[in-house]
N, C-alpha and C positions, 0 to 999 in steps of 0.2 A: 797404772792408768786403766780405767774401765770405760768402755763406750756403752752408753745406755741404749735402750730400744729406740728412743727418739733422737739418737745420734749425738748426745752430749758426752763430753769427757768428764769423768770424775777422777781427780788426782788424789792419791793417798800415800801415806808413809806408814810403814809397819816396823815395830820393834818387838823385842822379847823373843819367845820361843816359837819358831816357825811351824812347829808341829803341835803346839798347845791349843787349848780351847780358845775360840775367837772372841775378842771383845772389840766392838767398833766404838771408837771414842768421838764424841761431838765437841769440837774445839770451841773456845770462847770467842769474844770479839772486843777489840780487833785481834784476831789470831788466825791460825791456819793449821794445815796438816803437820807443820813442824812442831806443834805442841806435843806430839808423840814423844819427842826426846825428853820431855819433862818427867815422863813416867816409865822410861826405859828400865831403870833399876827395879822398880816395883813389879813391872810386868815380868821381867826375867826371873826375879826371886820366886814368883808364884807360878811360873811356867805358862804364862799367858801369851797369846799372839795378839798384840794390841795394834789396831789399825786406826789411824786418824785420817779422816776424809775432808778435803776442802769442800765446803758447801758451794752451791752454784754462784758463779761470778766472783768467788774468792780464791786467792792463790792461783792455781793452774786449772781449776774446774770451770767448765763452760757456764755461761749465764743460762738462766732458765726463764722462759717467758712468763709462766704463771707459777708463783711460789706458794706452796701450801704445805702444811705439816704432814698431811696424808701423802703428798708426793715425795717428801723426804723419807718417810717410812718405806715407801716403795724403793727408793734409791738405796737405803740401808740394806733391805732384803736382797737387792740386786748385787751389792758388794759381797754379802755372805755367799750368795749363789756362785758368784764368779770365783770365789776362793775355795769352793767345794765344801761349805759347811751347811748342814741342815739345822743345827742348833748353835746359838751364839748369845752373847750378851751385849748390852750397850751401856756406855757411860757418857756423861756430858758435864762440862764445867762452865759456869757463868752463863753466857749467852747460849752455850751448847746445852744447858740443862733442859730447857723447854723442848728441844728436839729429841732428847732422850725420853721425855715424858710422852711425846707424840708417838714414839715407837711403842711404848707401853700401851697406848690407846689403840693403835692400828695393826700391830703385828701379832699374829697368833702366838699365844703363850707357849704352845707346844714347840715352837721354834725359838722364840725369844725367852731365854731361860734366866736372864738376869737384867735388871734395870737399876741404874744409879744416876741421880741428879745431884751435882755438887754446887751449892751456892747458886742455884739457877736463877736466871733473870726472868722470873715468873710474873711479868708485869701485866699481862692481859689474861691471866688465868680465869678471871671471873667477870670479864667485860673489858671494854676499852679502858686501858690504863688503870685497871682496878687497884693497882698497888700504889697509886699516886701519893696517898697519905704517908707512906713509909719512905718515899724516895728523897734523895738529896735534892737540893735546889736545881743543880745542873741536869740531873736525870729527869726530874719533874718537868723541866723546860723541854728536854728532849722528847718526852712523851707527848707534851702539848703540841710541839711542832710536828711530830710524826702524824698526829691525828688531824691537825688543823692547818698546818702551813708547811707543806713538803719542801718548798725551796729553802726555807730556813733550816730544816732538818738536814738537807743535803749539804748546806754550807757548813754546818757543825762537823760533819764527817769529812768534808774536804779539808778542813783545818786540821782535824785529827790525823788524817792521812799524811799531810805535809810534815807534821811534827814527827810522827812515827817513822817515816821513811828518811827524812833529811836532817832531823835534829834529835838524834836518839838520846843524847845526854839530857837534853831538855825534857824529853818524853819521860825518862826515868825519874828525873828530879821532880817533875810535876806529880808523878804517881806516888813517890815517896811522901809527899806532903799530905796525901789524902788517905793513906792506909795506917794501920796501927803498928805497934812495935813488933808483933808476931810476924806480920807480913813484911815489914822492913828487913827483919833478919833474914828471911828467905830470899828476898830480892837482892840482898847484898852478899849472898853466898858466892864464892868464886865461880865465875863463868855463867851464873844464872841470868844476870841482867842482859848479857850479850845474847844468850839463847832466847830470852824473852823478847828482846828487840827484833831479832831475826824473824821469830814467829809472827810478831805484830806487823812488821814491814811487809812480809810476804802476803799478808791479808790484802794489801793494796796493789798487788802485782798488776791488776787490770783496772786500777783506779778505785774510787770509793763506792761506786754504784752497788757492787755486790754486798758490801756491809750495810749500806743504806737499806736495801730491800730486806736483808736478813734481819736487821734490828727493828725495822718498822713492824714486821709481823709479830715481834714479841710484845709490842705495846697495844696492838689491836686485839680485839676479842678473839680468843683462840678458836680454831675450827674443831676442837674436841673438848670434852668436859672431864676435868680431872676427877670430879665427883662420881664418875661412872667407871673409873679404873679400879677393878676389884683385885687384880693380881698384885703380888708383892713388889713394891718399889722402894728403894733405899734413897733417903734424902739426907745428905751430909751438909752441915752448916756450921760455920764459925759463929759464935755468939757475940763476937765483936767485929763483925764484918762492916766496914765503913763504905763499901761499894754496893753490896746487895744486903741490906739489913735483914737480920734473921727473921723479923716479923713477917716478911714477904713470904718466905717459904714455910714458916710455921702455919700460916693461913692455909697454904696448900696441903700441908701434912694433916691438919685438923679436919679437912674435908675430903681427903682421898682415902677410901676404905682400906686399900692395901698398903698404906705407907709404913715404913720403918724409919723412924726419926733418929738421926745420929747427931746430936748437938755436941760441939767441941768447945769447951769453955776456954776463953782467952784467944781463940783462933780468929783470924780475919778471913779475907777473901781467898788467901792463898792456902786455905785448909786443904785444897786439892793436892798441894805439894807436901805440906806438913804431915798429912794423914794418908799419904798415897799408899803406904804399905798396908794399912788397915783397910782402906777402901778396896784395893784390888785383891786383898786377901779374902774379903767377903765375896767378891765376884768369882774368884777361883773356887771357893768352897761350893757356891751354888751351882756353878757350871760342872762340877765334878759329880753332883748328885744325879741319880738316874731319874728320868722323867716318870 
């Protein structure tokens, strides 16, 4: 647990090699710091110290009055400082992807030596709900509500929280109906669904408000421009992702000068799990290079 300069608590979970290069992971939504467990084997194999942090109002981290991408970049830097690292990397999966991109925009590349976004929820990269044409009906509705009718947006997440916390079998069965065979195989691996449910339920430890505010920022026009990010940024994407269609992040890749596009044929949203060894292998390689 870290206490920030403005007296907020940031809760995190770390896995892998405690003496290895630092990678700060941005969890998805609904998810939490417990997502670190999904990547423990890959982090250990590549000798990385992987730290996953609950964003404000999620899990055990304190709420924050004003949420901004730039403010989260400051929090990431504070985590690295508290752990004694001058240089580090960041990764982000799903709703965590945009926060990793924000780190690329705001943190000095001399410190931030690696950036990866995995199937990122890049909904507002080019303006309010700019990805609307690629979204599913439910996500398109979510974007509309986030921008135009906040009470309805909150109601959506309150219902999600109730299912994720109290009706976990239903939560998994609903997810299985929306994802492809690649993702279904991963979700049905021994123990994974249980761990996935735990990470999702922990997201709502303080209620749904944290995720509401976190998600709303994704749909609104971002406070940074990916077209100005010159440094190398890795974008991993399953080409059969039913939750975040590949076209959303291909648009980002096509307009971000420093992008390295990693398309994975046949993979879905759980490409973060299926390609974890490759993803964190790239991170380890870049963090091992001298500045």
